[in-house]
C-alpha positions as CSV (number, residue, x, y, z in Angstrom):
1,M,8.2,6.0,9.4
2,K,11.3,6.6,7.4
3,R,14.1,4.3,6.4
4,E,17.5,4.9,5.0
5,I,18.3,3.9,1.5
6,G,21.9,4.7,0.7
7,S,22.4,8.2,2.1
8,Q,18.8,9.3,1.8
9,L,15.9,9.0,4.2
10,V,12.8,7.8,2.4
11,A,9.3,7.4,3.7
12,M,8.4,3.7,4.1
13,P,5.6,2.8,1.7
14,R,2.2,2.3,3.3
15,L,-0.1,-0.4,2.0
16,W,-3.8,0.0,2.7
17,S,-5.2,-3.5,2.8
18,W,-8.1,-5.7,3.9
19,F,-7.3,-9.2,4.9
20,L,-10.2,-10.8,2.9
21,S,-9.4,-8.9,-0.4
22,P,-7.7,-11.1,-3.0
23,F,-6.4,-8.0,-4.6
24,S,-4.8,-6.8,-1.3
25,A,-3.3,-10.3,-0.9
26,K,-1.8,-10.1,-4.4
27,A,0.0,-6.8,-3.4
28,R,1.1,-8.2,0.0
29,I,2.5,-11.3,-1.7
30,A,4.4,-9.2,-4.2
31,F,6.0,-7.2,-1.4
32,A,7.0,-10.4,0.4
33,E,8.4,-12.0,-2.7
34,K,10.5,-8.9,-3.5
35,G,11.7,-8.6,0.1
36,V,10.5,-5.0,0.3
37,E,9.5,-3.7,3.7
38,V,6.1,-2.0,3.8
39,E,3.9,-0.6,6.6
40,L,0.7,-2.6,6.4
41,L,-2.5,-0.7,7.3
42,E,-5.4,-3.2,7.6
43,I,-8.8,-1.5,7.4
44,D,-12.2,-2.5,8.7
45,A,-14.3,-2.8,5.5
46,R,-17.4,-1.7,7.4
47,Q,-15.8,1.5,8.7
48,R,-13.3,2.6,6.1
49,P,-11.1,5.5,7.2
50,A,-11.6,8.9,5.6
51,R,-8.0,8.9,4.5
52,L,-8.7,5.9,2.2
53,R,-11.2,7.9,0.3
54,E,-8.7,10.8,-0.1
55,L,-6.2,8.3,-1.6
56,N,-8.7,6.4,-3.7
57,P,-12.1,8.0,-4.7
58,T,-13.6,4.6,-5.1
59,N,-12.7,3.8,-1.4
60,R,-11.3,0.4,-2.4
61,V,-8.1,-1.4,-1.4
62,P,-5.3,-2.0,-2.1
63,V,-3.8,1.4,-2.2
64,L,0.0,2.0,-1.9
65,E,0.9,5.4,-0.4
66,V,4.5,6.5,-1.2
67,D,5.8,10.0,-0.3
68,G,2.3,11.5,-0.5
69,Y,1.4,9.8,-3.8
70,A,-1.2,7.1,-4.1
71,I,-0.9,4.0,-6.3
72,R,-4.2,2.3,-6.7
73,E,-5.1,-1.2,-7.9
74,S,-3.0,-4.3,-7.3
75,S,-1.5,-4.6,-10.8
76,A,-0.3,-1.0,-10.7
77,I,1.3,-1.7,-7.3
78,C,3.0,-4.8,-8.6
79,D,4.3,-2.8,-11.6
80,W,5.7,-0.1,-9.2
81,L,7.6,-2.9,-7.4
82,E,9.3,-3.9,-10.6
């Protein structure tokens, strides 16, 4: 998915999340408070996708995927939003 910002097309950030993770909730709340649109990818904690391990070697959520880069850990994601 892409969205237009100014005159540029930018890939929409993708947030890998799990609904029971308090750290994922922290990141989701930060996006909502800032009014930033994000593509939410909810995982099944018992069957984590291979792509998640590619983005985060610890295989944990949340992970924010932006233009091919991965930002791991909720605090780093919140800092990126600032």
